[in-house]
RODO-2510 file (C-alpha; in nm, 4 decimals, decimal comma):
residues 307
     n   res          X          Y          Z
     1     x    -5,2753    -6,8872   -22,2851
     2     x    -5,1896    -7,1880   -22,5062
     3     x    -4,8154    -7,1168   -22,5116
     4     x    -4,8132    -7,0279   -22,1418
     5     x    -4,9874    -7,3510   -22,0459
     6     x    -4,7693    -7,5604   -22,2752
     7     x    -4,4573    -7,4065   -22,1220
     8     x    -4,5897    -7,4807   -21,7746
     9     x    -4,6487    -7,8441   -21,8699
    10     x    -4,2991    -7,8870   -22,0128
    11     x    -4,1451    -7,7374   -21,6984
    12     x    -4,3487    -7,9656   -21,4766
    13     x    -4,2977    -8,3005   -21,6546
    14     x    -4,0243    -8,4091   -21,4143
    15     x    -4,2274    -8,2936   -21,1152
    16     x    -4,5269    -8,5006   -21,2254
    17     x    -4,3134    -8,8132   -21,2397
    18     x    -4,1813    -8,7584   -20,8894
    19     x    -4,5202    -8,7595   -20,7162
    20     x    -4,4682    -9,1115   -20,5860
    21     x    -4,7159    -9,0925   -20,2965
    22     x    -5,0108    -9,0493   -20,5328
    23     x    -5,1847    -9,3706   -20,6426
    24     x    -5,4821    -9,2396   -20,8387
    25     x    -5,5620    -8,9102   -21,0125
    26     x    -5,9055    -8,8416   -21,1609
    27     x    -5,9706    -8,5350   -21,3770
    28     x    -6,3426    -8,4557   -21,4154
    29     x    -6,4631    -8,2289   -21,6939
    30     x    -6,7554    -8,2092   -21,9345
    31     x    -7,0713    -8,0280   -22,0341
    32     x    -7,2386    -7,7755   -21,8051
    33     x    -7,5385    -7,9330   -21,6348
    34     x    -7,4234    -8,2888   -21,7044
    35     x    -7,3571    -8,3858   -21,3410
    36     x    -6,9912    -8,3003   -21,2735
    37     x    -7,0691    -8,1810   -20,9202
    38     x    -7,2560    -8,5022   -20,8388
    39     x    -6,9515    -8,7031   -20,9457
    40     x    -6,7273    -8,4707   -20,7448
    41     x    -6,9355    -8,5391   -20,4314
    42     x    -6,9243    -8,9136   -20,4980
    43     x    -6,5437    -8,9069   -20,5063
    44     x    -6,5451    -8,7162   -20,1764
    45     x    -6,7646    -8,9897   -20,0278
    46     x    -6,5209    -9,2674   -20,1220
    47     x    -6,2237    -9,0859   -19,9715
    48     x    -6,0629    -8,8936   -20,2559
    49     x    -5,9090    -8,5531   -20,1836
    50     x    -6,1172    -8,3323   -20,4128
    51     x    -6,0533    -7,9898   -20,5648
    52     x    -6,3245    -7,8073   -20,7586
    53     x    -6,2833    -7,5645   -21,0485
    54     x    -5,9041    -7,5715   -21,0652
    55     x    -5,7282    -7,3913   -21,3552
    56     x    -5,5279    -7,6472   -21,5525
    57     x    -5,2039    -7,4516   -21,5109
    58     x    -5,2258    -7,5119   -21,1342
    59     x    -5,2672    -7,8898   -21,1582
    60     x    -4,8891    -7,9616   -21,1612
    61     x    -4,8484    -7,7408   -20,8519
    62     x    -5,1272    -7,9279   -20,6732
    63     x    -4,9621    -8,2601   -20,7580
    64     x    -4,6332    -8,1322   -20,6232
    65     x    -4,8044    -8,0296   -20,2990
    66     x    -4,9651    -8,3723   -20,2664
    67     x    -4,6137    -8,5241   -20,2697
    68     x    -4,5390    -8,3185   -19,9596
    69     x    -4,8432    -8,4470   -19,7715
    70     x    -4,6577    -8,7464   -19,6315
    71     x    -4,8925    -8,9948   -19,7962
    72     x    -5,2084    -8,8230   -19,6693
    73     x    -5,3186    -8,7549   -20,0276
    74     x    -5,3000    -9,0816   -20,2205
    75     x    -5,6193    -9,0415   -20,4263
    76     x    -5,6972    -8,7081   -20,5876
    77     x    -5,9976    -8,5905   -20,7932
    78     x    -6,0009    -8,2551   -20,9730
    79     x    -6,2893    -8,0817   -21,1504
    80     x    -6,1643    -7,8837   -21,4500
    81     x    -6,4183    -7,6417   -21,5931
    82     x    -6,3422    -7,5354   -21,9494
    83     x    -6,5546    -7,2232   -21,8939
    84     x    -6,2571    -7,0685   -21,7169
    85     x    -6,1576    -6,9252   -22,0550
    86     x    -5,8470    -7,1336   -22,1099
    87     x    -5,7485    -7,2443   -22,4571
    88     x    -5,8925    -7,5927   -22,5163
    89     x    -5,5792    -7,6883   -22,7113
    90     x    -5,3796    -7,6322   -22,3927
    91     x    -5,5388    -7,9367   -22,2333
    92     x    -5,3690    -8,1805   -22,4689
    93     x    -5,0058    -8,1352   -22,3549
    94     x    -5,1164    -8,1393   -21,9912
    95     x    -5,3179    -8,4585   -22,0260
    96     x    -5,0370    -8,6252   -22,2216
    97     x    -4,7986    -8,5356   -21,9414
    98     x    -5,0359    -8,6739   -21,6780
    99     x    -5,0579    -9,0020   -21,8697
   100     x    -4,6811    -9,0466   -21,8362
   101     x    -4,6930    -9,0196   -21,4565
   102     x    -4,6314    -9,3317   -21,2416
   103     x    -4,9781    -9,3203   -21,0809
   104     x    -5,3073    -9,4199   -21,2405
   105     x    -5,4691    -9,1255   -21,4239
   106     x    -5,8313    -9,1286   -21,5426
   107     x    -5,9875    -8,8434   -21,7385
   108     x    -6,3676    -8,8435   -21,7098
   109     x    -6,5852    -8,6464   -21,9496
   110     x    -6,9423    -8,6054   -21,8246
   111     x    -7,2031    -8,5608   -22,0954
   112     x    -7,5776    -8,5653   -22,1661
   113     x    -7,7934    -8,5092   -22,4709
   114     x    -7,8723    -8,1504   -22,5720
   115     x    -8,2407    -8,2014   -22,4931
   116     x    -8,1665    -8,3280   -22,1431
   117     x    -7,9218    -8,0433   -22,0719
   118     x    -8,1775    -7,7890   -22,1922
   119     x    -8,4486    -7,9430   -21,9743
   120     x    -8,2237    -7,9377   -21,6661
   121     x    -8,1413    -7,5706   -21,7172
   122     x    -8,5077    -7,4863   -21,7756
   123     x    -8,6129    -7,6703   -21,4588
   124     x    -8,3518    -7,5021   -21,2399
   125     x    -8,3929    -7,1607   -21,4119
   126     x    -8,0158    -7,1191   -21,4158
   127     x    -7,8404    -6,9325   -21,6965
   128     x    -7,6116    -7,1420   -21,9133
   129     x    -7,2566    -6,9974   -21,9057
   130     x    -7,2410    -6,9722   -22,2857
   131     x    -7,5978    -6,8471   -22,3291
   132     x    -7,5548    -6,4983   -22,1885
   133     x    -7,6254    -6,3320   -22,5234
   134     x    -7,7883    -6,6163   -22,7137
   135     x    -8,0543    -6,8829   -22,6700
   136     x    -8,0081    -7,1773   -22,4329
   137     x    -7,9929    -7,4233   -22,7237
   138     x    -7,7276    -7,2161   -22,9021
   139     x    -7,5236    -7,1949   -22,5807
   140     x    -7,5290    -7,5727   -22,5344
   141     x    -7,4255    -7,6319   -22,8953
   142     x    -7,1441    -7,3780   -22,8679
   143     x    -7,0115    -7,5494   -22,5549
   144     x    -7,0304    -7,8911   -22,7219
   145     x    -6,8242    -7,7641   -23,0165
   146     x    -6,5711    -7,6110   -22,7789
   147     x    -6,5314    -7,9301   -22,5763
   148     x    -6,5319    -8,1854   -22,8599
   149     x    -6,1522    -8,2161   -22,8578
   150     x    -6,1425    -8,2647   -22,4801
   151     x    -6,4143    -8,5308   -22,5034
   152     x    -6,1984    -8,7237   -22,7505
   153     x    -5,9118    -8,7296   -22,4966
   154     x    -6,1207    -8,8838   -22,2168
   155     x    -6,0623    -9,2332   -22,0810
   156     x    -6,4242    -9,2545   -21,9736
   157     x    -6,7309    -9,0742   -22,1095
   158     x    -7,0286    -9,0907   -21,8724
   159     x    -7,3579    -9,0053   -22,0381
   160     x    -7,5984    -8,9019   -21,7621
   161     x    -7,9034    -8,8558   -21,9859
   162     x    -8,0712    -9,1658   -21,8442
   163     x    -7,9223    -9,1557   -21,4935
   164     x    -8,0670    -8,9958   -21,1834
   165     x    -7,8415    -8,8594   -20,9086
   166     x    -7,8476    -9,1865   -20,7129
   167     x    -7,7589    -9,4021   -21,0161
   168     x    -7,4742    -9,1686   -21,1079
   169     x    -7,3258    -9,1753   -20,7581
   170     x    -7,3646    -9,5540   -20,7454
   171     x    -7,1757    -9,5882   -21,0738
   172     x    -6,8814    -9,3881   -20,9379
   173     x    -6,8797    -9,5956   -20,6177
   174     x    -6,8699    -9,9174   -20,8189
   175     x    -6,6105    -9,7891   -21,0658
   176     x    -6,3567    -9,6415   -20,8285
   177     x    -6,4026    -9,7740   -20,4762
   178     x    -6,1954   -10,0844   -20,5580
   179     x    -6,0175    -9,9535   -20,8654
   180     x    -5,6883   -10,1281   -20,7890
   181     x    -5,8268   -10,4777   -20,7357
   182     x    -5,8805   -10,7498   -20,9912
   183     x    -5,9810   -10,7028   -21,3521
   184     x    -5,9802   -10,3363   -21,4559
   185     x    -6,2753   -10,3921   -21,6910
   186     x    -6,5899   -10,2645   -21,5218
   187     x    -6,9094   -10,4191   -21,6580
   188     x    -7,2327   -10,2234   -21,6096
   189     x    -7,5575   -10,4050   -21,6892
   190     x    -7,8533   -10,1713   -21,7429
   191     x    -8,2084   -10,3043   -21,7545
   192     x    -8,4407   -10,0738   -21,9488
   193     x    -8,7684   -10,0453   -22,1363
   194     x    -8,7603    -9,9858   -22,5099
   195     x    -9,0596    -9,7556   -22,4792
   196     x    -8,8398    -9,5233   -22,2707
   197     x    -8,5493    -9,5366   -22,5174
   198     x    -8,2212    -9,7271   -22,5406
   199     x    -7,9510    -9,6150   -22,2905
   200     x    -7,7230    -9,3688   -22,4705
   201     x    -7,3991    -9,5203   -22,3479
   202     x    -7,4691    -9,8889   -22,4262
   203     x    -7,1907   -10,0880   -22,5939
   204     x    -7,4081   -10,3981   -22,6365
   205     x    -7,7889   -10,4234   -22,6352
   206     x    -7,9969   -10,7404   -22,5986
   207     x    -8,3713   -10,7418   -22,6709
   208     x    -8,5684   -10,9893   -22,4528
   209     x    -8,9193   -10,8791   -22,5523
   210     x    -8,9853   -11,2244   -22,7043
   211     x    -9,0052   -11,3776   -22,3539
   212     x    -9,3448   -11,4214   -22,1785
   213     x    -9,4512   -11,0902   -22,0269
   214     x    -9,5439   -11,0959   -21,6546
   215     x    -9,7166   -10,7620   -21,7086
   216     x   -10,0115   -10,9536   -21,8560
   217     x   -10,0452   -11,1758   -21,5487
   218     x   -10,2750   -10,9883   -21,3051
   219     x   -10,1044   -11,1072   -20,9865
   220     x    -9,7582   -11,0180   -21,1270
   221     x    -9,8362   -10,6864   -21,2968
   222     x    -9,7629   -10,4704   -20,9888
   223     x    -9,4423   -10,6607   -20,9057
   224     x    -9,0997   -10,6355   -21,0692
   225     x    -8,8196   -10,8607   -21,1850
   226     x    -8,6687   -10,8288   -20,8375
   227     x    -8,9602   -11,0195   -20,6829
   228     x    -8,9369   -11,3999   -20,6439
   229     x    -9,2845   -11,4527   -20,7923
   230     x    -9,1775   -11,2921   -21,1200
   231     x    -8,8476   -11,4818   -21,1180
   232     x    -9,0295   -11,8135   -21,0771
   233     x    -9,2681   -11,7252   -21,3591
   234     x    -8,9762   -11,6384   -21,5879
   235     x    -8,7798   -11,9487   -21,4860
   236     x    -9,0657   -12,1746   -21,5910
   237     x    -9,0036   -12,0696   -21,9519
   238     x    -8,7278   -12,2682   -22,1243
   239     x    -8,6464   -11,9707   -22,3499
   240     x    -8,5431   -11,7678   -22,0437
   241     x    -8,2685   -12,0205   -21,9697
   242     x    -8,1725   -12,0453   -22,3356
   243     x    -8,1263   -11,6712   -22,3933
   244     x    -7,9463   -11,6309   -22,0604
   245     x    -7,7057   -11,9120   -22,1558
   246     x    -7,6433   -11,7652   -22,5020
   247     x    -7,5772   -11,4119   -22,3724
   248     x    -7,3515   -11,5479   -22,0965
   249     x    -7,1645   -11,7586   -22,3507
   250     x    -7,1024   -11,4587   -22,5745
   251     x    -6,9869   -11,2389   -22,2873
   252     x    -6,7569   -11,5069   -22,1437
   253     x    -6,5892   -11,5005   -22,4841
   254     x    -6,5829   -11,1202   -22,5186
   255     x    -6,4899   -10,9964   -22,1689
   256     x    -6,1335   -11,1318   -22,1510
   257     x    -6,0691   -11,0021   -22,5023
   258     x    -6,1980   -10,6564   -22,4130
   259     x    -5,9731   -10,6605   -22,1052
   260     x    -5,6753   -10,7735   -22,3126
   261     x    -5,7235   -10,4783   -22,5473
   262     x    -5,7245   -10,2366   -22,2537
   263     x    -6,0960   -10,1546   -22,2500
   264     x    -6,1907   -10,0216   -21,9042
   265     x    -6,5696    -9,9946   -21,9249
   266     x    -6,8389   -10,2047   -22,0899
   267     x    -7,2078   -10,1160   -22,0691
   268     x    -7,4611   -10,3857   -22,1552
   269     x    -7,8275   -10,2999   -22,2089
   270     x    -8,0972   -10,5622   -22,1440
   271     x    -8,4286   -10,4351   -22,2772
   272     x    -8,7925   -10,5407   -22,2561
   273     x    -9,1029   -10,3321   -22,3218
   274     x    -9,1370   -10,1340   -21,9967
   275     x    -8,8148   -10,2180   -21,8121
   276     x    -8,9837   -10,3571   -21,4991
   277     x    -9,0108   -10,7362   -21,5319
   278     x    -8,8185   -10,9356   -21,7933
   279     x    -8,5150   -10,7098   -21,8359
   280     x    -8,4761   -10,6675   -21,4581
   281     x    -8,4853   -11,0414   -21,3931
   282     x    -8,2436   -11,1139   -21,6808
   283     x    -8,0007   -10,8403   -21,5713
   284     x    -7,9888   -10,9796   -21,2177
   285     x    -7,9355   -11,3335   -21,3423
   286     x    -7,6694   -11,2239   -21,5896
   287     x    -7,4715   -11,0627   -21,3092
   288     x    -7,4823   -11,3925   -21,1169
   289     x    -7,3682   -11,5865   -21,4237
   290     x    -7,0750   -11,3539   -21,4919
   291     x    -6,9688   -11,3051   -21,1312
   292     x    -6,6170   -11,4107   -21,0459
   293     x    -6,3473   -11,3077   -20,8038
   294     x    -6,1704   -11,0753   -21,0463
   295     x    -6,4715   -10,9148   -21,2139
   296     x    -6,6427   -10,5906   -21,1209
   297     x    -7,0069   -10,5935   -21,2261
   298     x    -7,2598   -10,3200   -21,1569
   299     x    -7,6359   -10,3487   -21,2231
   300     x    -7,8629   -10,0483   -21,2808
   301     x    -8,2395   -10,0873   -21,3216
   302     x    -8,3019    -9,7646   -21,5109
   303     x    -8,6777    -9,7830   -21,5639
   304     x    -8,7818    -9,9925   -21,2645
   305     x    -8,9983    -9,7168   -21,1140
   306     x    -9,1404    -9,5813   -21,4392
   307     x    -9,4861    -9,6651   -21,5727
***
């Protein structure tokens, strides 16, 4: 299969470069149970032409067909499932060829922790594809070993361990709905509670647990950092303004440098104890501080509804 796929890629290199009508190609792959189908549906919602479970050897043919669509297919998303039995090493020449094409190509690897994947399979009572003759945990580990090389090739790794279906879809909408406009660096700010764990995919984490806690104010306890009463309470503390200014200052320095180096995604965690008051308010304010015409900033309140 490896030599066959490699030969196919070599034969199709010229074809890939001639697909001028295509503006954006997204290849979605990753761990079983990580949320690939949710992402697939999100791309359908924002207008991509989507193909599920396509063998990699057929991708060049699909691209060639899209060139014959008369511009009707300008954005294409493909789910590639490594369980099809193809040689993992065959992905490399194909992905390298795709990267040389004149349209924008993004390879997304969808992941989650082993514990989360195991829990999802246990809850749905589905059989893991690599756990037919072994335990669920062994099947997940075997798949992770098999896909490690593909994960290393990805432009974007989305860890869904801490995301529900709605957060995951929202992230895709924010990432790709306006993918051609402005700064290509997408900044995601995640508010969270340390007692629920740090978000797995954070690049930077800021701890704001030193700020006054509205949770200990009876009339504010049931509210959140989205409510004006909590915002006013937080704003009355000079340290709120100080830490917001310092974080903003650091990010104003870092963001253009990340963009200059070609970084596409930056995830910033803002954490308090429970993830309902201080971190939510700070995340919202940080988005306002960083907002500009060319920036894409997404805010996720991960633990807002947890107790």
